[in-house]
C-alpha positions in Angstrom: 0.0 0.0 0.0 1.4 3.4 -1.0 1.8 5.6 2.1 3.9 8.4 3.5 4.7 9.8 6.9 3.3 13.2 7.7 4.3 15.4 10.5 1.5 17.3 12.2 3.2 20.1 14.3 1.6 21.9 17.2 1.6 25.7 16.7 3.2 27.6 19.6 0.5 29.3 21.6 -0.1 33.0 22.2 0.6 32.6 26.0 3.9 30.7 25.5 5.8 31.4 28.7 8.4 29.9 31.0 6.3 28.7 34.0 8.6 25.8 35.0 5.5 23.5 35.4 7.0 20.3 34.2 8.8 18.3 37.0 11.7 16.3 35.6 12.1 18.6 32.6 15.5 20.2 33.2 15.2 23.0 30.6 11.8 23.9 32.0 13.2 24.2 35.5 16.3 26.1 34.4 14.4 28.8 32.6 11.5 29.3 34.9 10.5 33.0 35.2 12.4 34.1 32.2 10.8 36.4 29.6 9.5 34.4 26.6 9.0 35.5 23.0 5.7 34.0 21.7 5.9 35.6 18.3 9.4 34.3 17.7 8.5 30.9 19.0 5.5 30.6 16.7 7.6 31.8 13.7 10.4 29.3 14.5 7.9 26.5 14.6 6.4 27.6 11.3 9.8 27.9 9.7 10.6 24.3 10.7 7.3 23.1 9.2 8.0 25.0 6.0 11.5 23.6 5.8 10.2 20.1 5.9 7.4 20.9 3.4 10.0 22.3 1.0 12.0 19.1 1.4 9.0 17.2 0.0 7.5 15.9 3.2 3.8 16.1 4.1 3.4 18.7 6.8 0.3 19.4 8.9 -0.7 21.9 11.6 -2.4 21.4 14.9 -3.9 24.6 16.2 -3.2 26.2 19.6 -5.6 25.8 22.5 -7.5 28.6 24.1 -5.5 30.0 27.0 -5.9 31.0 29.8 -8.3 28.1 30.1 -11.2 29.6 32.1 -13.3 26.5 32.4 -10.9 25.0 34.9 -10.9 28.3 36.9 -14.7 28.1 37.0 -14.5 24.5 38.3 -12.1 25.7 40.9 -14.7 28.1 42.3 -13.8 31.4 40.7 -16.7 33.4 39.4 -17.5 36.8 38.0 -16.5 38.4 34.7 -13.5 37.0 32.8 -11.3 39.9 34.1 -12.5 39.3 37.7 -11.8 35.5 37.4 -8.2 36.1 36.2 -7.6 38.8 38.8 -8.8 36.7 41.7 -7.0 33.6 40.4 -3.8 35.7 40.3 -4.3 36.9 43.8 -5.5 33.7 45.5 -4.2 30.8 43.3 -1.3 32.1 41.1 0.0 28.6 40.4 -3.4 27.6 39.1 -3.5 30.6 36.8 0.0 29.7 35.5 -1.2 26.2 34.8 -4.3 27.3 32.8 -2.1 29.7 30.8 0.4 27.0 29.7 1.2 26.6 26.0 2.5 23.1 26.5 0.0 21.8 23.9 2.4 22.9 21.2 4.4 19.7 21.9 2.3 17.6 19.6 4.3 14.4 20.3 2.2 14.3 23.4 -1.1 14.8 21.6 -1.9 11.2 20.8 -0.5 7.8 19.9 -1.0 6.9 16.3 -1.2 3.4 14.7 -1.4 3.5 10.9 -4.0 1.4 9.0 -1.3 -1.1 7.9 -1.0 -2.3 11.5 -4.7 -2.3 12.7 -7.3 -5.0 12.5 -10.0 -2.9 10.9 -7.7 -1.2 8.3 -8.3 2.3 9.7 -5.8 4.7 11.1 -6.3 4.8 14.9 -5.4 7.8 17.1 -5.7 7.8 20.9 -5.7 11.2 22.5 -3.3 11.3 25.4 -4.7 12.0 28.9 -1.5 13.6 30.2 -2.9 12.9 33.7 0.5 13.3 35.5 0.7 17.1 35.1 -2.2 19.5 35.9 -1.4 22.0 33.2 -1.4 19.2 30.6 -4.3 17.2 31.9 -6.7 19.9 30.5 -5.6 19.4 26.9 -7.4 16.2 26.0 -10.8 17.4 24.9 -9.5 20.2 22.7 -6.8 17.9 21.2 -9.5 15.3 20.4 -11.4 18.1 18.5 -8.2 18.9 16.6 -7.7 15.3 15.6 -11.3 15.0 14.4 -10.9 18.3 12.4 -7.7 17.0 10.8 -9.0 13.5 10.1 -12.8 13.8 9.7 -13.7 10.7 7.7 -14.7 7.8 9.9 -14.3 5.4 7.1 -10.5 6.0 7.2 -9.9 7.3 10.7 -10.8 6.2 14.3 -10.2 9.0 16.8 -10.3 7.7 20.4 -11.0 9.8 23.5 -8.3 9.8 26.2 -7.9 6.8 28.5 -9.5 7.1 31.9 -8.1 10.1 33.9 -6.5 8.0 36.5 -2.8 7.4 37.4 -3.0 3.7 36.4 -3.6 4.8 32.8 -1.0 7.6 32.7 -0.5 8.3 28.9 1.8 10.9 27.4 1.2 10.0 23.8 3.7 9.3 21.0 6.6 10.6 23.0 6.8 7.1 24.4 6.0 5.2 21.1 8.1 4.3 18.1 7.1 2.5 14.9 9.6 0.6 12.7 8.8 -0.7 9.3 10.4 -1.6 5.9 8.1 0.9 4.1 5.5 3.2 5.7 2.6 1.4 4.0 3.7 -2.1 5.1 2.9 -3.7 8.5 5.4 -2.6 11.1 6.5 -3.1 14.7 5.1 -0.7 17.3 7.3 -0.2 20.4 5.6 1.2 23.5 7.9 2.4 26.3 6.7 2.8 29.9 8.3 4.3 33.0 6.3 2.5 35.6 3.6 0.0 36.4 0.1 1.2 37.5 0.0 1.7 41.3 3.8 1.3 41.6 5.5 4.6 42.4 9.2 4.1 43.1 10.9 6.7 45.2 12.0 8.9 42.3 12.8 12.5 42.4 11.0 13.0 39.1 7.7 11.3 38.1 7.6 8.4 35.7 4.7 9.4 33.5 3.8 6.5 31.2 2.4 3.3 32.5 2.6 -0.2 31.1 -1.1 -0.6 31.6 -1.8 2.5 29.4 0.4 1.1 26.7 -1.3 -2.3 26.8 -4.7 -0.6 26.6 -3.6 1.5 23.6 -2.4 -1.6 21.7 -5.7 -3.4 22.4 -8.0 -0.5 21.4 -6.0 0.0 18.2 -6.5 -3.6 17.2 -2.8 -4.4 16.8 -1.2 -7.8 16.2 0.4 -8.4 19.5 3.1 -10.5 17.8 4.2 -7.2 16.3 4.1 -5.2 19.5 7.0 -4.6 21.9 6.5 -3.3 25.5 9.7 -1.9 26.8 10.7 -0.3 30.1 12.6 2.9 30.3 15.6 3.0 32.6 14.6 4.6 36.0 18.1 6.2 36.3 17.5 7.9 32.9 14.2 9.3 34.1 16.0 10.6 37.2 18.6 12.2 34.9 15.9 14.3 33.2 14.6 12.0 30.4 10.9 12.6 31.3 9.8 10.9 28.0 11.4 8.2 26.0 11.9 10.5 23.0 14.5 12.3 25.0 16.8 9.3 24.7 15.4 7.4 21.6 14.0 8.0 18.2 13.2 5.6 15.3 12.2 5.7 11.7 11.8 3.0 9.0 14.1 0.1 10.1 16.4 2.3 12.3 16.3 2.7 16.0 18.6 5.4 17.3 19.0 5.4 21.0 21.3 6.1 24.0 23.0 3.2 25.8 21.0 4.0 28.9 17.6 4.4 27.2 16.1 1.1 28.3 16.0 -0.8 31.6 17.2 -3.9 29.7 18.7 -3.0 26.4 19.6 -6.6 25.4 16.0 -7.9 26.1 14.4 -4.9 24.3 16.5 -5.3 21.1 15.9 -9.0 21.0 12.1 -8.4 21.4 12.2 -6.0 18.5 14.1 -8.5 16.3 11.4 -11.2 17.1 8.6 -8.8 16.4 10.2 -7.8 13.1 10.8 -11.4 11.9 9.8 -11.8 8.3 9.1 -8.1 8.0 12.5 -6.4 8.0 15.9 -6.5 9.6 16.1 -3.8 12.3 19.1 -1.5 12.3 20.2 -0.4 15.8 22.3 2.7 16.2 23.3 2.8 19.9 25.2 5.8 21.3 27.4 4.8 24.1 27.9 6.7 27.3 31.6 7.2 26.6 30.7 8.8 23.2 27.9 11.1 24.4 27.3 11.3 28.2 23.7 11.0 29.1 23.6 14.5 30.5 24.9 15.9 27.2 22.3 13.9 25.3 19.5 15.3 27.5 20.6 19.0 27.5 21.3 19.0 23.8 18.2 17.0 22.9 20.2 14.9 20.4 17.5 12.2 20.5 14.6 14.6 20.4 15.6 15.1 16.8 13.3 14.1 14.0 14.5 11.1 12.1 12.9 11.4 8.6 13.0 10.0 5.1 13.7 12.8 2.6 12.6 12.1 -1.0 15.6 11.5 -3.2 18.0 10.7 -0.3 19.1 7.1 0.2 19.7 7.4 4.0 17.7 8.9 6.8 18.1 12.5 7.8 18.3 13.6 11.5 16.6 17.0 12.0 18.4 18.1 15.2 18.1 21.2 17.4 20.8 23.8 16.8 21.9 23.3 20.4 23.5 20.0 19.3 26.3 22.0 17.5 27.1 23.7 20.8 27.7 20.5 22.8 31.2 19.2 21.9 30.5 15.5 22.5 27.3 15.7 20.5 28.8 17.7 17.7 31.7 15.2 17.4 29.3 12.3 17.5 27.1 13.8 14.7 30.2 14.1 12.5 31.1 10.5 13.2 27.5 9.3 12.6 27.2 10.7 9.0 30.8 9.7 8.1 29.9 6.0 8.5 27.8 3.7 6.3 24.9 3.4 8.7 21.2 4.2 8.1 21.6 7.9 9.0 23.3 9.9 6.3 22.9 13.5 7.2 22.3 15.8 10.2 20.4 19.1 9.6 20.1 21.7 12.4 17.0 23.8 13.1 16.4 26.7 15.4 13.5 26.1 17.8 15.1 27.9 20.7 11.9 29.2 22.3 10.6 25.6 22.5 14.0 24.2 23.7 14.1 26.6 26.6 10.9 25.1 27.8 12.1 21.6 27.3 10.9 20.6 23.8 13.0 19.9 20.8 12.1 19.4 17.1 10.5 15.9 17.8 8.4 17.3 20.7 6.7 19.7 18.3 5.5 17.1 15.9 3.0 14.1 15.8 4.0 11.5 13.2 1.0 10.2 11.2 1.5 7.6 8.4 -1.1 8.2 5.7 -2.1 6.1 2.8 -2.9 7.9 -0.4 -6.6 7.5 0.3 -6.2 8.8 3.9 -4.2 11.8 2.8 -7.0 12.6 0.3 -9.5 12.3 3.2 -7.6 14.5 5.6 -8.5 18.2 6.0 -6.6 19.9 3.3 -6.7 23.3 5.0 -4.6 21.9 7.9 -1.8 20.8 5.5 1.1 23.1 4.8 1.3 24.9 1.5 2.9 28.1 0.2 -0.4 29.9 0.7 -1.0 28.6 4.2 2.5 29.4 5.3 2.0 33.0 4.2 -1.4 33.2 5.9 -0.1 31.8 9.2 3.1 33.9 9.4 1.0 37.0 8.7 -1.5 35.9 11.4 1.3 35.3 13.9 2.9 38.7 13.3 -0.4 40.5 13.7 -1.7 38.7 16.8 1.3 37.4 18.9 3.0 39.5 21.5 6.7 40.0 21.1 7.5 39.3 24.7 5.7 37.8 27.7 6.8 38.0 31.3 5.2 35.8 34.0 3.5 39.0 35.4 1.7 39.5 32.1 -0.5 36.4 32.7 -2.7 38.5 35.0 -3.5 40.9 32.1 -7.1 40.1 31.1 -6.5 41.6 27.6 -4.3 38.6 26.9 -7.4 36.5 26.9 -9.2 38.9 24.6 -6.3 39.0 22.2 -6.1 35.3 22.1 -9.8 34.8 21.4 -9.7 37.3 18.5 -6.7 35.5 17.0 -8.1 32.0 17.5 -11.5 33.0 16.0 -9.7 34.1 12.9 -7.6 30.9 12.8 -10.7 28.7 12.7 -11.5 30.2 9.3 -7.9 29.8 8.0 -7.8 26.1 9.0 -11.5 25.4 8.3 -12.1 24.3 11.9 -15.7 25.4 12.1 -17.3 28.2 14.1 -17.7 26.2 17.4 -14.2 24.8 17.6 -13.1 26.6 20.8 -15.0 26.8 24.2 -15.4 30.6 23.9 -17.1 30.1 20.5 -19.6 27.7 22.0 -20.4 29.9 25.1 
């Protein structure tokens, strides 16, 4: 079956700020309270999308969420006008106001877990919206993300969009950031690798939370109708979570037959790789590219986000391309490794660097910003065309960002009620640009 891998990127939100809300995310903690640049962040994200579109890849857009998110403040007992609710929340529950103002939804790798139609029992693409239950500021994203997925993939004959798993710690699910798919060709059956940090109900005495549960991964594989002989459940190394690898995609990325990972990515590397070989039997021969600790120390891998790069197949190139954050060039061990990587005869032939600095300072690299979606030709034709990148859409969105986004945003600015009004005007216009409908956001349905 003819198919291609599309990248659906989350668009940086109008309230992009450095709130330091994500425990275990070293960059988020390091930059807490700094002045952010929402306009620059959104334009950086769009530039990366356009760069991949120009390279011949299918590139989609997932819209920002409404922020600050007043429904949660209502549920928490705040009442009155919008301005009064924001003012009182700032005075009496500033941490809650910060949580409902987060732009973390821009990291679309946490939006959902995707299983392409080549892997599923009913021959449809399955997408399970992540519940993100571990973190308050992310746990509010599910319903709006589900609406975005329905808008992007509206045809039930081709797509099955699932609601989040139950909002309970046993089903902690952080989406595709803990999921890798390997295959010979995108349209062929593949091997889906689900990585967990803990078991349901088992909370080891860690400094940082292990977010993804084995039980969530098992539920996702079942609801997607996967062939369990082609599924691998792997445990992430606890010491790696403690070092700041809050998702598996901070230490591992895969594409086609290649798995690129750090020596300390998995709790039992030998067992994990053998399980992948068994699952891939008669489909393809996996290619494992392991980066050893003496080549790139784990801390360097995490701070540079080497593995939070996008590993992609570029039309016309024989080997895969690693789309890495510019920070990789500034970390000596990583820069040296990248030179060595492309000089060899392995599956990765080139490293290309992109500037997503505003996202990186909050703990999200190029791979965090995108949700990978394998689409057959028929599925691509059934997808919402107005959410797919084009020259025209890029021009519209860059103009929209320049007109509506603030140049700078300090933490104290979150108490400004005009920020909510500015965002609503911008998002109302965006629904027309992306053909999302007139009732896409909560404020449009009020």
